[in-house]
PyMOL CGO cylinders between C-alpha atoms (Angstrom):
from pymol import cmd
from pymol.cgo import CYLINDER

trace = [
    CYLINDER, 8.63, 29.18, -12.46, 6.78, 31.66, -14.70, 0.3, 1, 1, 1, 1, 1, 1,
    CYLINDER, 6.78, 31.66, -14.70, 7.99, 30.49, -18.11, 0.3, 1, 1, 1, 1, 1, 1,
    CYLINDER, 7.99, 30.49, -18.11, 5.10, 29.27, -20.29, 0.3, 1, 1, 1, 1, 1, 1,
    CYLINDER, 5.10, 29.27, -20.29, 5.86, 25.88, -21.74, 0.3, 1, 1, 1, 1, 1, 1,
    CYLINDER, 5.86, 25.88, -21.74, 4.40, 23.86, -24.59, 0.3, 1, 1, 1, 1, 1, 1,
    CYLINDER, 4.40, 23.86, -24.59, 2.88, 20.48, -23.86, 0.3, 1, 1, 1, 1, 1, 1,
    CYLINDER, 2.88, 20.48, -23.86, 6.17, 18.89, -24.94, 0.3, 1, 1, 1, 1, 1, 1,
    CYLINDER, 6.17, 18.89, -24.94, 8.06, 21.22, -22.66, 0.3, 1, 1, 1, 1, 1, 1,
    CYLINDER, 8.06, 21.22, -22.66, 5.87, 20.29, -19.71, 0.3, 1, 1, 1, 1, 1, 1,
    CYLINDER, 5.87, 20.29, -19.71, 6.50, 16.62, -20.39, 0.3, 1, 1, 1, 1, 1, 1,
    CYLINDER, 6.50, 16.62, -20.39, 10.26, 17.19, -20.50, 0.3, 1, 1, 1, 1, 1, 1,
    CYLINDER, 10.26, 17.19, -20.50, 10.09, 19.13, -17.24, 0.3, 1, 1, 1, 1, 1, 1,
    CYLINDER, 10.09, 19.13, -17.24, 8.02, 16.41, -15.54, 0.3, 1, 1, 1, 1, 1, 1,
    CYLINDER, 8.02, 16.41, -15.54, 10.45, 13.75, -16.77, 0.3, 1, 1, 1, 1, 1, 1,
    CYLINDER, 10.45, 13.75, -16.77, 13.38, 15.68, -15.32, 0.3, 1, 1, 1, 1, 1, 1,
    CYLINDER, 13.38, 15.68, -15.32, 11.62, 15.92, -11.95, 0.3, 1, 1, 1, 1, 1, 1,
    CYLINDER, 11.62, 15.92, -11.95, 10.78, 12.21, -11.97, 0.3, 1, 1, 1, 1, 1, 1,
    CYLINDER, 10.78, 12.21, -11.97, 14.38, 11.37, -12.92, 0.3, 1, 1, 1, 1, 1, 1,
    CYLINDER, 14.38, 11.37, -12.92, 15.69, 13.49, -10.07, 0.3, 1, 1, 1, 1, 1, 1,
    CYLINDER, 15.69, 13.49, -10.07, 13.28, 11.84, -7.66, 0.3, 1, 1, 1, 1, 1, 1,
    CYLINDER, 13.28, 11.84, -7.66, 14.46, 8.41, -8.73, 0.3, 1, 1, 1, 1, 1, 1,
    CYLINDER, 14.46, 8.41, -8.73, 18.11, 9.34, -8.28, 0.3, 1, 1, 1, 1, 1, 1,
    CYLINDER, 18.11, 9.34, -8.28, 17.43, 10.82, -4.85, 0.3, 1, 1, 1, 1, 1, 1,
    CYLINDER, 17.43, 10.82, -4.85, 15.49, 7.75, -3.81, 0.3, 1, 1, 1, 1, 1, 1,
    CYLINDER, 15.49, 7.75, -3.81, 17.94, 5.18, -5.03, 0.3, 1, 1, 1, 1, 1, 1,
    CYLINDER, 17.94, 5.18, -5.03, 21.36, 6.85, -4.88, 0.3, 1, 1, 1, 1, 1, 1,
    CYLINDER, 21.36, 6.85, -4.88, 21.11, 9.93, -2.65, 0.3, 1, 1, 1, 1, 1, 1,
    CYLINDER, 21.11, 9.93, -2.65, 22.03, 13.56, -3.11, 0.3, 1, 1, 1, 1, 1, 1,
    CYLINDER, 22.03, 13.56, -3.11, 25.70, 13.04, -3.98, 0.3, 1, 1, 1, 1, 1, 1,
    CYLINDER, 25.70, 13.04, -3.98, 24.70, 11.30, -7.20, 0.3, 1, 1, 1, 1, 1, 1,
    CYLINDER, 24.70, 11.30, -7.20, 22.03, 13.84, -8.13, 0.3, 1, 1, 1, 1, 1, 1,
    CYLINDER, 22.03, 13.84, -8.13, 24.38, 15.95, -10.24, 0.3, 1, 1, 1, 1, 1, 1,
    CYLINDER, 24.38, 15.95, -10.24, 23.22, 18.06, -13.16, 0.3, 1, 1, 1, 1, 1, 1,
    CYLINDER, 23.22, 18.06, -13.16, 25.14, 15.80, -15.54, 0.3, 1, 1, 1, 1, 1, 1,
    CYLINDER, 25.14, 15.80, -15.54, 23.58, 12.58, -14.12, 0.3, 1, 1, 1, 1, 1, 1,
    CYLINDER, 23.58, 12.58, -14.12, 20.06, 14.01, -14.15, 0.3, 1, 1, 1, 1, 1, 1,
    CYLINDER, 20.06, 14.01, -14.15, 20.36, 15.27, -17.70, 0.3, 1, 1, 1, 1, 1, 1,
    CYLINDER, 20.36, 15.27, -17.70, 21.85, 11.98, -18.91, 0.3, 1, 1, 1, 1, 1, 1,
    CYLINDER, 21.85, 11.98, -18.91, 19.16, 9.82, -17.26, 0.3, 1, 1, 1, 1, 1, 1,
    CYLINDER, 19.16, 9.82, -17.26, 16.38, 12.12, -18.47, 0.3, 1, 1, 1, 1, 1, 1,
    CYLINDER, 16.38, 12.12, -18.47, 17.76, 12.21, -21.98, 0.3, 1, 1, 1, 1, 1, 1,
    CYLINDER, 17.76, 12.21, -21.98, 18.19, 15.95, -22.15, 0.3, 1, 1, 1, 1, 1, 1,
    CYLINDER, 18.19, 15.95, -22.15, 21.18, 18.29, -22.43, 0.3, 1, 1, 1, 1, 1, 1,
    CYLINDER, 21.18, 18.29, -22.43, 22.70, 19.89, -19.35, 0.3, 1, 1, 1, 1, 1, 1,
    CYLINDER, 22.70, 19.89, -19.35, 21.41, 23.35, -20.29, 0.3, 1, 1, 1, 1, 1, 1,
    CYLINDER, 21.41, 23.35, -20.29, 17.86, 22.05, -19.86, 0.3, 1, 1, 1, 1, 1, 1,
    CYLINDER, 17.86, 22.05, -19.86, 18.22, 22.26, -16.08, 0.3, 1, 1, 1, 1, 1, 1,
    CYLINDER, 18.22, 22.26, -16.08, 18.71, 26.03, -16.25, 0.3, 1, 1, 1, 1, 1, 1,
    CYLINDER, 18.71, 26.03, -16.25, 16.13, 26.47, -19.00, 0.3, 1, 1, 1, 1, 1, 1,
    CYLINDER, 16.13, 26.47, -19.00, 13.30, 24.60, -17.24, 0.3, 1, 1, 1, 1, 1, 1,
    CYLINDER, 13.30, 24.60, -17.24, 14.17, 25.29, -13.57, 0.3, 1, 1, 1, 1, 1, 1,
    CYLINDER, 14.17, 25.29, -13.57, 16.61, 28.15, -13.37, 0.3, 1, 1, 1, 1, 1, 1,
    CYLINDER, 16.61, 28.15, -13.37, 19.09, 26.19, -11.25, 0.3, 1, 1, 1, 1, 1, 1,
    CYLINDER, 19.09, 26.19, -11.25, 19.87, 22.76, -9.88, 0.3, 1, 1, 1, 1, 1, 1,
    CYLINDER, 19.87, 22.76, -9.88, 18.57, 23.89, -6.48, 0.3, 1, 1, 1, 1, 1, 1,
    CYLINDER, 18.57, 23.89, -6.48, 15.13, 24.69, -7.95, 0.3, 1, 1, 1, 1, 1, 1,
    CYLINDER, 15.13, 24.69, -7.95, 15.03, 21.29, -9.63, 0.3, 1, 1, 1, 1, 1, 1,
    CYLINDER, 15.03, 21.29, -9.63, 15.94, 19.51, -6.35, 0.3, 1, 1, 1, 1, 1, 1,
    CYLINDER, 15.94, 19.51, -6.35, 13.20, 21.58, -4.65, 0.3, 1, 1, 1, 1, 1, 1,
    CYLINDER, 13.20, 21.58, -4.65, 10.62, 20.44, -7.22, 0.3, 1, 1, 1, 1, 1, 1,
    CYLINDER, 10.62, 20.44, -7.22, 11.73, 16.84, -6.74, 0.3, 1, 1, 1, 1, 1, 1,
    CYLINDER, 11.73, 16.84, -6.74, 11.31, 17.18, -2.97, 0.3, 1, 1, 1, 1, 1, 1,
    CYLINDER, 11.31, 17.18, -2.97, 7.85, 18.64, -3.40, 0.3, 1, 1, 1, 1, 1, 1,
    CYLINDER, 7.85, 18.64, -3.40, 7.01, 15.70, -5.67, 0.3, 1, 1, 1, 1, 1, 1,
    CYLINDER, 7.01, 15.70, -5.67, 8.31, 13.28, -3.01, 0.3, 1, 1, 1, 1, 1, 1,
    CYLINDER, 8.31, 13.28, -3.01, 6.36, 15.13, -0.30, 0.3, 1, 1, 1, 1, 1, 1,
    CYLINDER, 6.36, 15.13, -0.30, 3.12, 14.72, -2.18, 0.3, 1, 1, 1, 1, 1, 1,
    CYLINDER, 3.12, 14.72, -2.18, 2.67, 11.31, -0.58, 0.3, 1, 1, 1, 1, 1, 1,
    CYLINDER, 2.67, 11.31, -0.58, 3.03, 12.95, 2.82, 0.3, 1, 1, 1, 1, 1, 1,
    CYLINDER, 3.03, 12.95, 2.82, -0.24, 14.82, 2.34, 0.3, 1, 1, 1, 1, 1, 1,
    CYLINDER, -0.24, 14.82, 2.34, -2.13, 11.54, 2.31, 0.3, 1, 1, 1, 1, 1, 1,
    CYLINDER, -2.13, 11.54, 2.31, -0.30, 10.46, 5.44, 0.3, 1, 1, 1, 1, 1, 1,
    CYLINDER, -0.30, 10.46, 5.44, -0.99, 13.68, 7.31, 0.3, 1, 1, 1, 1, 1, 1,
    CYLINDER, -0.99, 13.68, 7.31, -4.71, 13.29, 6.47, 0.3, 1, 1, 1, 1, 1, 1,
    CYLINDER, -4.71, 13.29, 6.47, -4.83, 10.39, 9.01, 0.3, 1, 1, 1, 1, 1, 1,
    CYLINDER, -4.83, 10.39, 9.01, -4.28, 12.91, 11.80, 0.3, 1, 1, 1, 1, 1, 1,
    CYLINDER, -4.28, 12.91, 11.80, -7.55, 14.69, 10.89, 0.3, 1, 1, 1, 1, 1, 1,
    CYLINDER, -7.55, 14.69, 10.89, -9.69, 11.62, 10.35, 0.3, 1, 1, 1, 1, 1, 1,
    CYLINDER, -9.69, 11.62, 10.35, -12.54, 11.93, 12.84, 0.3, 1, 1, 1, 1, 1, 1,
    CYLINDER, -12.54, 11.93, 12.84, -13.72, 8.38, 12.14, 0.3, 1, 1, 1, 1, 1, 1,
    CYLINDER, -13.72, 8.38, 12.14, -10.97, 7.27, 14.54, 0.3, 1, 1, 1, 1, 1, 1,
    CYLINDER, -10.97, 7.27, 14.54, -9.86, 8.18, 18.02, 0.3, 1, 1, 1, 1, 1, 1,
    CYLINDER, -9.86, 8.18, 18.02, -6.57, 10.00, 18.55, 0.3, 1, 1, 1, 1, 1, 1,
    CYLINDER, -6.57, 10.00, 18.55, -4.58, 6.82, 19.28, 0.3, 1, 1, 1, 1, 1, 1,
    CYLINDER, -4.58, 6.82, 19.28, -5.77, 5.14, 16.08, 0.3, 1, 1, 1, 1, 1, 1,
    CYLINDER, -5.77, 5.14, 16.08, -5.12, 8.29, 14.09, 0.3, 1, 1, 1, 1, 1, 1,
    CYLINDER, -5.12, 8.29, 14.09, -1.56, 8.49, 15.39, 0.3, 1, 1, 1, 1, 1, 1,
    CYLINDER, -1.56, 8.49, 15.39, -0.96, 4.78, 14.73, 0.3, 1, 1, 1, 1, 1, 1,
    CYLINDER, -0.96, 4.78, 14.73, -2.11, 5.05, 11.10, 0.3, 1, 1, 1, 1, 1, 1,
    CYLINDER, -2.11, 5.05, 11.10, 0.07, 8.13, 10.62, 0.3, 1, 1, 1, 1, 1, 1,
    CYLINDER, 0.07, 8.13, 10.62, 3.17, 6.51, 12.09, 0.3, 1, 1, 1, 1, 1, 1,
    CYLINDER, 3.17, 6.51, 12.09, 2.85, 3.24, 10.17, 0.3, 1, 1, 1, 1, 1, 1,
    CYLINDER, 2.85, 3.24, 10.17, 2.29, 5.16, 6.92, 0.3, 1, 1, 1, 1, 1, 1,
    CYLINDER, 2.29, 5.16, 6.92, 5.37, 7.25, 7.70, 0.3, 1, 1, 1, 1, 1, 1,
    CYLINDER, 5.37, 7.25, 7.70, 7.43, 4.09, 8.04, 0.3, 1, 1, 1, 1, 1, 1,
    CYLINDER, 7.43, 4.09, 8.04, 6.12, 2.99, 4.64, 0.3, 1, 1, 1, 1, 1, 1,
    CYLINDER, 6.12, 2.99, 4.64, 7.05, 6.36, 3.13, 0.3, 1, 1, 1, 1, 1, 1,
    CYLINDER, 7.05, 6.36, 3.13, 10.58, 6.06, 4.49, 0.3, 1, 1, 1, 1, 1, 1,
    CYLINDER, 10.58, 6.06, 4.49, 10.97, 2.71, 2.68, 0.3, 1, 1, 1, 1, 1, 1,
    CYLINDER, 10.97, 2.71, 2.68, 10.27, 4.52, -0.60, 0.3, 1, 1, 1, 1, 1, 1,
    CYLINDER, 10.27, 4.52, -0.60, 12.97, 7.12, 0.02, 0.3, 1, 1, 1, 1, 1, 1,
    CYLINDER, 12.97, 7.12, 0.02, 15.86, 5.40, 1.83, 0.3, 1, 1, 1, 1, 1, 1,
    CYLINDER, 15.86, 5.40, 1.83, 18.55, 7.64, 0.36, 0.3, 1, 1, 1, 1, 1, 1,
    CYLINDER, 18.55, 7.64, 0.36, 16.84, 10.74, 1.68, 0.3, 1, 1, 1, 1, 1, 1,
    CYLINDER, 16.84, 10.74, 1.68, 16.83, 9.47, 5.26, 0.3, 1, 1, 1, 1, 1, 1,
    CYLINDER, 16.83, 9.47, 5.26, 20.38, 8.18, 4.91, 0.3, 1, 1, 1, 1, 1, 1,
    CYLINDER, 20.38, 8.18, 4.91, 21.68, 11.71, 4.64, 0.3, 1, 1, 1, 1, 1, 1,
    CYLINDER, 21.68, 11.71, 4.64, 20.81, 12.73, 8.20, 0.3, 1, 1, 1, 1, 1, 1,
    CYLINDER, 20.81, 12.73, 8.20, 23.57, 10.63, 9.80, 0.3, 1, 1, 1, 1, 1, 1,
    CYLINDER, 23.57, 10.63, 9.80, 25.94, 10.26, 6.83, 0.3, 1, 1, 1, 1, 1, 1,
    CYLINDER, 25.94, 10.26, 6.83, 25.47, 13.27, 4.56, 0.3, 1, 1, 1, 1, 1, 1,
    CYLINDER, 25.47, 13.27, 4.56, 27.37, 13.12, 1.28, 0.3, 1, 1, 1, 1, 1, 1,
    CYLINDER, 27.37, 13.12, 1.28, 27.70, 16.92, 1.32, 0.3, 1, 1, 1, 1, 1, 1,
    CYLINDER, 27.70, 16.92, 1.32, 26.49, 20.06, 3.06, 0.3, 1, 1, 1, 1, 1, 1,
    CYLINDER, 26.49, 20.06, 3.06, 23.85, 20.39, 0.33, 0.3, 1, 1, 1, 1, 1, 1,
    CYLINDER, 23.85, 20.39, 0.33, 22.57, 16.90, 1.09, 0.3, 1, 1, 1, 1, 1, 1,
    CYLINDER, 22.57, 16.90, 1.09, 22.37, 17.62, 4.79, 0.3, 1, 1, 1, 1, 1, 1,
    CYLINDER, 22.37, 17.62, 4.79, 20.65, 20.94, 4.23, 0.3, 1, 1, 1, 1, 1, 1,
    CYLINDER, 20.65, 20.94, 4.23, 18.12, 19.36, 1.83, 0.3, 1, 1, 1, 1, 1, 1,
    CYLINDER, 18.12, 19.36, 1.83, 17.27, 16.71, 4.40, 0.3, 1, 1, 1, 1, 1, 1,
    CYLINDER, 17.27, 16.71, 4.40, 16.47, 19.42, 6.92, 0.3, 1, 1, 1, 1, 1, 1,
    CYLINDER, 16.47, 19.42, 6.92, 14.36, 21.18, 4.31, 0.3, 1, 1, 1, 1, 1, 1,
    CYLINDER, 14.36, 21.18, 4.31, 12.41, 17.93, 4.11, 0.3, 1, 1, 1, 1, 1, 1,
    CYLINDER, 12.41, 17.93, 4.11, 12.05, 17.80, 7.89, 0.3, 1, 1, 1, 1, 1, 1,
    CYLINDER, 12.05, 17.80, 7.89, 10.87, 21.41, 7.93, 0.3, 1, 1, 1, 1, 1, 1,
    CYLINDER, 10.87, 21.41, 7.93, 8.18, 20.62, 5.40, 0.3, 1, 1, 1, 1, 1, 1,
    CYLINDER, 8.18, 20.62, 5.40, 7.15, 17.64, 7.51, 0.3, 1, 1, 1, 1, 1, 1,
    CYLINDER, 7.15, 17.64, 7.51, 7.07, 19.83, 10.61, 0.3, 1, 1, 1, 1, 1, 1,
    CYLINDER, 7.07, 19.83, 10.61, 4.92, 22.55, 8.96, 0.3, 1, 1, 1, 1, 1, 1,
    CYLINDER, 4.92, 22.55, 8.96, 2.40, 20.03, 7.65, 0.3, 1, 1, 1, 1, 1, 1,
    CYLINDER, 2.40, 20.03, 7.65, 1.80, 17.85, 10.70, 0.3, 1, 1, 1, 1, 1, 1,
    CYLINDER, 1.80, 17.85, 10.70, 3.40, 19.21, 13.89, 0.3, 1, 1, 1, 1, 1, 1,
    CYLINDER, 3.40, 19.21, 13.89, 0.28, 21.01, 15.20, 0.3, 1, 1, 1, 1, 1, 1,
    CYLINDER, 0.28, 21.01, 15.20, -1.93, 18.07, 14.21, 0.3, 1, 1, 1, 1, 1, 1,
    CYLINDER, -1.93, 18.07, 14.21, 0.29, 15.68, 16.13, 0.3, 1, 1, 1, 1, 1, 1,
    CYLINDER, 0.29, 15.68, 16.13, 0.20, 18.06, 19.13, 0.3, 1, 1, 1, 1, 1, 1,
    CYLINDER, 0.20, 18.06, 19.13, -3.60, 18.08, 19.05, 0.3, 1, 1, 1, 1, 1, 1,
    CYLINDER, -3.60, 18.08, 19.05, -3.82, 14.29, 18.99, 0.3, 1, 1, 1, 1, 1, 1,
    CYLINDER, -3.82, 14.29, 18.99, -1.30, 13.95, 21.84, 0.3, 1, 1, 1, 1, 1, 1,
    CYLINDER, -1.30, 13.95, 21.84, -3.33, 16.40, 23.92, 0.3, 1, 1, 1, 1, 1, 1,
    CYLINDER, -3.33, 16.40, 23.92, -6.43, 14.22, 23.42, 0.3, 1, 1, 1, 1, 1, 1,
    CYLINDER, -6.43, 14.22, 23.42, -4.50, 11.10, 24.34, 0.3, 1, 1, 1, 1, 1, 1,
    CYLINDER, -4.50, 11.10, 24.34, -2.55, 12.34, 27.35, 0.3, 1, 1, 1, 1, 1, 1,
    CYLINDER, -2.55, 12.34, 27.35, -4.57, 15.06, 29.01, 0.3, 1, 1, 1, 1, 1, 1,
    CYLINDER, -4.57, 15.06, 29.01, -1.49, 17.32, 28.96, 0.3, 1, 1, 1, 1, 1, 1,
    CYLINDER, -1.49, 17.32, 28.96, -2.46, 21.00, 28.93, 0.3, 1, 1, 1, 1, 1, 1,
    CYLINDER, -2.46, 21.00, 28.93, 0.95, 22.70, 28.90, 0.3, 1, 1, 1, 1, 1, 1,
    CYLINDER, 0.95, 22.70, 28.90, 2.12, 23.46, 25.37, 0.3, 1, 1, 1, 1, 1, 1,
    CYLINDER, 2.12, 23.46, 25.37, 5.73, 22.77, 26.29, 0.3, 1, 1, 1, 1, 1, 1,
    CYLINDER, 5.73, 22.77, 26.29, 4.87, 19.30, 27.59, 0.3, 1, 1, 1, 1, 1, 1,
    CYLINDER, 4.87, 19.30, 27.59, 2.94, 18.54, 24.43, 0.3, 1, 1, 1, 1, 1, 1,
    CYLINDER, 2.94, 18.54, 24.43, 5.85, 19.58, 22.26, 0.3, 1, 1, 1, 1, 1, 1,
    CYLINDER, 5.85, 19.58, 22.26, 8.29, 17.48, 24.29, 0.3, 1, 1, 1, 1, 1, 1,
    CYLINDER, 8.29, 17.48, 24.29, 6.03, 14.45, 23.96, 0.3, 1, 1, 1, 1, 1, 1,
    CYLINDER, 6.03, 14.45, 23.96, 5.77, 15.04, 20.21, 0.3, 1, 1, 1, 1, 1, 1,
    CYLINDER, 5.77, 15.04, 20.21, 9.56, 15.21, 20.03, 0.3, 1, 1, 1, 1, 1, 1,
    CYLINDER, 9.56, 15.21, 20.03, 9.82, 11.88, 21.83, 0.3, 1, 1, 1, 1, 1, 1,
    CYLINDER, 9.82, 11.88, 21.83, 7.44, 10.24, 19.34, 0.3, 1, 1, 1, 1, 1, 1,
    CYLINDER, 7.44, 10.24, 19.34, 9.14, 11.69, 16.29, 0.3, 1, 1, 1, 1, 1, 1,
    CYLINDER, 9.14, 11.69, 16.29, 12.53, 10.58, 17.61, 0.3, 1, 1, 1, 1, 1, 1,
    CYLINDER, 12.53, 10.58, 17.61, 11.24, 7.06, 18.26, 0.3, 1, 1, 1, 1, 1, 1,
    CYLINDER, 11.24, 7.06, 18.26, 9.97, 6.86, 14.66, 0.3, 1, 1, 1, 1, 1, 1,
    CYLINDER, 9.97, 6.86, 14.66, 13.05, 8.36, 13.05, 0.3, 1, 1, 1, 1, 1, 1,
    CYLINDER, 13.05, 8.36, 13.05, 15.56, 6.18, 14.95, 0.3, 1, 1, 1, 1, 1, 1,
    CYLINDER, 15.56, 6.18, 14.95, 14.83, 2.81, 13.22, 0.3, 1, 1, 1, 1, 1, 1,
    CYLINDER, 14.83, 2.81, 13.22, 14.32, 4.54, 9.87, 0.3, 1, 1, 1, 1, 1, 1,
    CYLINDER, 14.32, 4.54, 9.87, 17.75, 6.18, 9.94, 0.3, 1, 1, 1, 1, 1, 1,
    CYLINDER, 17.75, 6.18, 9.94, 19.51, 3.04, 11.15, 0.3, 1, 1, 1, 1, 1, 1,
    CYLINDER, 19.51, 3.04, 11.15, 18.06, 0.73, 8.53, 0.3, 1, 1, 1, 1, 1, 1,
    CYLINDER, 18.06, 0.73, 8.53, 18.58, 3.34, 5.81, 0.3, 1, 1, 1, 1, 1, 1,
    CYLINDER, 18.58, 3.34, 5.81, 22.31, 3.46, 6.60, 0.3, 1, 1, 1, 1, 1, 1,
    CYLINDER, 22.31, 3.46, 6.60, 22.92, -0.24, 7.11, 0.3, 1, 1, 1, 1, 1, 1,
    CYLINDER, 22.92, -0.24, 7.11, 20.32, -2.79, 5.99, 0.3, 1, 1, 1, 1, 1, 1,
    CYLINDER, 20.32, -2.79, 5.99, 22.05, -5.75, 7.70, 0.3, 1, 1, 1, 1, 1, 1,
    CYLINDER, 22.05, -5.75, 7.70, 22.25, -4.01, 11.09, 0.3, 1, 1, 1, 1, 1, 1,
    CYLINDER, 22.25, -4.01, 11.09, 20.51, -5.36, 14.20, 0.3, 1, 1, 1, 1, 1, 1,
    CYLINDER, 20.51, -5.36, 14.20, 17.59, -3.05, 13.54, 0.3, 1, 1, 1, 1, 1, 1,
    CYLINDER, 17.59, -3.05, 13.54, 16.57, -5.03, 10.43, 0.3, 1, 1, 1, 1, 1, 1,
    CYLINDER, 16.57, -5.03, 10.43, 15.18, -7.68, 12.76, 0.3, 1, 1, 1, 1, 1, 1,
    CYLINDER, 15.18, -7.68, 12.76, 12.66, -5.16, 14.02, 0.3, 1, 1, 1, 1, 1, 1,
    CYLINDER, 12.66, -5.16, 14.02, 11.33, -3.62, 10.78, 0.3, 1, 1, 1, 1, 1, 1,
    CYLINDER, 11.33, -3.62, 10.78, 8.91, -6.21, 9.45, 0.3, 1, 1, 1, 1, 1, 1,
    CYLINDER, 8.91, -6.21, 9.45, 5.32, -5.02, 9.38, 0.3, 1, 1, 1, 1, 1, 1,
    CYLINDER, 5.32, -5.02, 9.38, 4.06, -7.03, 12.38, 0.3, 1, 1, 1, 1, 1, 1,
    CYLINDER, 4.06, -7.03, 12.38, 6.95, -5.79, 14.54, 0.3, 1, 1, 1, 1, 1, 1,
    CYLINDER, 6.95, -5.79, 14.54, 6.45, -2.18, 13.47, 0.3, 1, 1, 1, 1, 1, 1,
    CYLINDER, 6.45, -2.18, 13.47, 2.78, -2.51, 14.30, 0.3, 1, 1, 1, 1, 1, 1,
    CYLINDER, 2.78, -2.51, 14.30, 3.61, -3.72, 17.80, 0.3, 1, 1, 1, 1, 1, 1,
    CYLINDER, 3.61, -3.72, 17.80, 6.33, -1.05, 18.13, 0.3, 1, 1, 1, 1, 1, 1,
    CYLINDER, 6.33, -1.05, 18.13, 3.83, 1.69, 17.49, 0.3, 1, 1, 1, 1, 1, 1,
    CYLINDER, 3.83, 1.69, 17.49, 1.28, 0.15, 19.87, 0.3, 1, 1, 1, 1, 1, 1,
    CYLINDER, 1.28, 0.15, 19.87, 3.90, 0.16, 22.66, 0.3, 1, 1, 1, 1, 1, 1,
    CYLINDER, 3.90, 0.16, 22.66, 4.87, 3.77, 21.91, 0.3, 1, 1, 1, 1, 1, 1,
    CYLINDER, 4.87, 3.77, 21.91, 1.25, 4.94, 22.03, 0.3, 1, 1, 1, 1, 1, 1,
    CYLINDER, 1.25, 4.94, 22.03, 0.42, 2.85, 25.11, 0.3, 1, 1, 1, 1, 1, 1,
    CYLINDER, 0.42, 2.85, 25.11, 3.11, 4.75, 26.94, 0.3, 1, 1, 1, 1, 1, 1,
    CYLINDER, 3.11, 4.75, 26.94, 1.61, 8.04, 25.76, 0.3, 1, 1, 1, 1, 1, 1,
    CYLINDER, 1.61, 8.04, 25.76, -1.76, 7.11, 27.21, 0.3, 1, 1, 1, 1, 1, 1,
    CYLINDER, -1.76, 7.11, 27.21, -0.23, 5.97, 30.47, 0.3, 1, 1, 1, 1, 1, 1,
    CYLINDER, -0.23, 5.97, 30.47, 0.09, 9.51, 31.79, 0.3, 1, 1, 1, 1, 1, 1,
    CYLINDER, 0.09, 9.51, 31.79, -3.64, 10.15, 31.30, 0.3, 1, 1, 1, 1, 1, 1,
    CYLINDER, -3.64, 10.15, 31.30, -4.53, 6.94, 33.12, 0.3, 1, 1, 1, 1, 1, 1,
    CYLINDER, -4.53, 6.94, 33.12, -2.25, 7.85, 36.03, 0.3, 1, 1, 1, 1, 1, 1,
    CYLINDER, -2.25, 7.85, 36.03, -3.81, 11.28, 36.25, 0.3, 1, 1, 1, 1, 1, 1,
    CYLINDER, -3.81, 11.28, 36.25, -7.29, 9.77, 36.63, 0.3, 1, 1, 1, 1, 1, 1,
    CYLINDER, -7.29, 9.77, 36.63, -6.02, 7.26, 39.22, 0.3, 1, 1, 1, 1, 1, 1,
    CYLINDER, -6.02, 7.26, 39.22, -4.26, 9.94, 41.26, 0.3, 1, 1, 1, 1, 1, 1,
    CYLINDER, -4.26, 9.94, 41.26, -7.30, 12.22, 41.06, 0.3, 1, 1, 1, 1, 1, 1,
    CYLINDER, -7.30, 12.22, 41.06, -9.53, 9.44, 42.41, 0.3, 1, 1, 1, 1, 1, 1,
    CYLINDER, -9.53, 9.44, 42.41, -7.13, 8.82, 45.28, 0.3, 1, 1, 1, 1, 1, 1,
    CYLINDER, -7.13, 8.82, 45.28, -7.02, 12.51, 46.19, 0.3, 1, 1, 1, 1, 1, 1,
    CYLINDER, -7.02, 12.51, 46.19, -10.78, 12.77, 46.06, 0.3, 1, 1, 1, 1, 1, 1,
    CYLINDER, -10.78, 12.77, 46.06, -11.02, 9.74, 48.35, 0.3, 1, 1, 1, 1, 1, 1,
    CYLINDER, -11.02, 9.74, 48.35, -8.67, 11.40, 50.86, 0.3, 1, 1, 1, 1, 1, 1,
    CYLINDER, -8.67, 11.40, 50.86, -10.86, 14.41, 51.01, 0.3, 1, 1, 1, 1, 1, 1,
]
cmd.load_cgo(trace, "trace")
């Protein structure tokens, strides 16, 4: 947006973004209509076009706002104070915590209220992918000893799928069986088991190498 705003205009714009974020978090995309956003923000409907150009631009700004927390989470993947397993664990647990803040966003992947809702969820996933995919690959390489890029990508897909599965289930039905497995202690153990399996391949490689060396 290139329009120069007064301080009051900036405050109005920020309030509209925060209102949109709140509606997305609590009610989902179907409820994030121009009318609902304007009403909750205390502005007229024309303000959406004036400050953002379109509803799509406003939704995009709200998503960027929501993704701001992701930057702090992704930072775990680069923290050299920890080994790769600990970095991945901190990232995964923080991602679970982020999902709790945005249940309506994750709910749209399996039960989208509209094509726009579904598309916006995948925009979110694309942002996630662009920010952390290569970092996750790097940590998996350290943990597993895999050298083939395709293998690293497949392992990353397994880990992402394992994280997304309980998030999507609990976002869609809070009283489902999965709710018994989403307390903090259980999630902590869940991630440990996931990452133990990742390291298993590396341990087997060393074991097999020792056997082959002994045969020689």
